[in-house]
N, C-alpha and C positions, 0 to 999 in steps of 0.2 A: 416331481415337485411335491413339496408338502404344502398343505393349505390348512387354515383354521376356519372352522365354521362357528360363528357366534350366534347363539339362539338368544333373541331379545325377549324382554318382558316389560311389564309396567310395575309401578310400586304396589299395586293391588295384586297383580299376578305372581309376583315373586314370593308371596306368602301362601299362595294356594297350594294345597297338597297335590301330588301327581294324580291325574285322573286314572282310575282303574281301567276304564274302557279304552284308553289310549296306550296302555302299557304293552299289551301283547303285539299289536302291529309295530310298535317301535322296537321291541325286542327282536322281532322277525327281520326288520330292516337292518338292525345292528348285526345280526347273524350273517346277512348277505354281505355286508361290508367286510366282516371278518373273513368270510370264506373267499372273497375276492382279493384279499390282501390289502384293502384300502384303509381300514381303520387302524390307527396307531394309538389313539387315546380318546377318551370321552368321559365327561362327568357333568352332573348338574351341580350348580353352585348354591351355597346357602344364601339366604336373603342378605341384602346389603347391610341390614342391621348387625350382622355378624362380622362385618368387615371394617376396614379403615382405608383412608386415602392419605397419601403423603404429598404435600405441596412443597416444591423446591423453589426457593427465591434466594438467589445468591448462596450464602452459607447457611441461611435459615431453613429449617425443616419444620413444617406445621403438620400435625396429625389431625385429621378430620375423621371422627368416628361416624359410622353409619347409624341409622339408615340414610340413604341418599335419595330422599323423596323428591328433591328438586330435579333429579335426573329425568330427562324425557325418554331415554332409552337405556334401560338396565340390561346387563348380560345375565341370563338365567343359567346358561351352560355352554359347553363347547365340545367340538370334535376336532381331532387332528387327523387328517387323511393324507395318504401317499397316493398321488394320482399322476397321470402323464401330462395333464394340462388343466387349465381352468375350465375349459369346455367339458372335460370329463367330470370334474367336480360338480359343475352345474347339472349335468345329466343325472348324476347320482342323487343330488339334493332334490331334484324335481320328483323323484320317486318316494321321498320321505313322507311318512303318514302324519303330516301336520294339518291342523284345522284352519278354517277361515280366519284371516287377519294375522296369522303368524308370519313374522318376517325373520329371515335368517340372512346373515352376511358371510360371504366367503372371502377370505383374505389370504393371498399367497404368503408363505413364510420365507424370509431371506435365507439363502444358503451362502456359505463363504464365497463361492464362485460368483455370486451376484454382485459382489463389491469390486470385482475386477482388480485393477492396479491400485485402487484405494486401500486394499488389504495388503499391508506390507508383509514381507516374509516373517518378521517377528510376530505380527498379529496372527498370521496363518499358523505358525508354530504353536503359539499359545492356544489357539482354537483346537488344533489337532491334539494337544496335550490334555485338554479338558474333555473333549468329546468321549473318549473311552471310559471316563469316570461316570458318565451319565447313565441312568437306567436305559435298558434296551428301548430303541425306537425314538429316543430324544437326542437332539443335537442343537 
């Protein structure tokens, strides 16, 4: 199963530069994930001031420019992991070198099989046609 781990931050924290003292332990942890074949992708996100949101209301599309200071929980970065179970992802994440107060969220990613009969043969065919065009490790 694939999971996404969302690292959260605050409006103040998203503009803070990475702390040098935390860099090496995180690099070592990431190396462990790579060696175990768990890590598929990871990145730190730029501050919300660099982004935008799109609100959909009927046929109307509204663009909201960042920063999103009203947000109580901003996403600072993410990992995508390939694991056997949610329990395995939890065990890996417990080993991550984060400090006090940091909160991360683990969310399973849907695969085509998760939709069962709701995924029609036509939808499955389209999914299978698109999948090979994605960069390695993505689907």
